[in-house]
C-alpha positions, 0 to 999 in steps of 0.5 A, spaced: 622 518 155 614 518 156 611 515 162 609 508 162 602 506 166 607 503 171 610 510 172 603 513 173 601 508 178 608 508 181 607 515 182 600 515 185 602 510 190 608 514 192 603 520 193 598 515 197 604 513 202 606 520 203 599 522 204 598 517 210 605 518 212 604 525 213 597 524 217 600 519 222 606 524 223 602 530 224 598 527 229 592 525 225 591 519 228 588 520 235 587 513 237 591 507 237 586 504 232 587 510 227 594 509 228 594 502 226 589 503 220 594 508 217 600 504 218 596 498 215 594 502 209 602 504 208 604 497 209 599 495 204 601 501 199 608 499 200 607 492 198 603 494 192 608 499 190 614 493 190 609 488 186 608 494 181 616 495 180 617 488 180 612 487 174 614 493 171 622 491 171 620 484 168 615 487 163 621 492 161 626 486 160 621 482 156 620 487 151 627 489 150 629 482 148 
């Protein structure tokens, strides 16, 4: 099955989350502020990803009818 725009966006968001998680776990955040910023980015991306997945699910359900 061909990838939808939802799949492409989900993959990109997942990759961005992974990059930020690796930054934190590898010690890239040298200050508390840097750590908080990276965690905020991860939290925001995770929220965006959940919203995108809900939107994709609702869209697919509507098109199946």
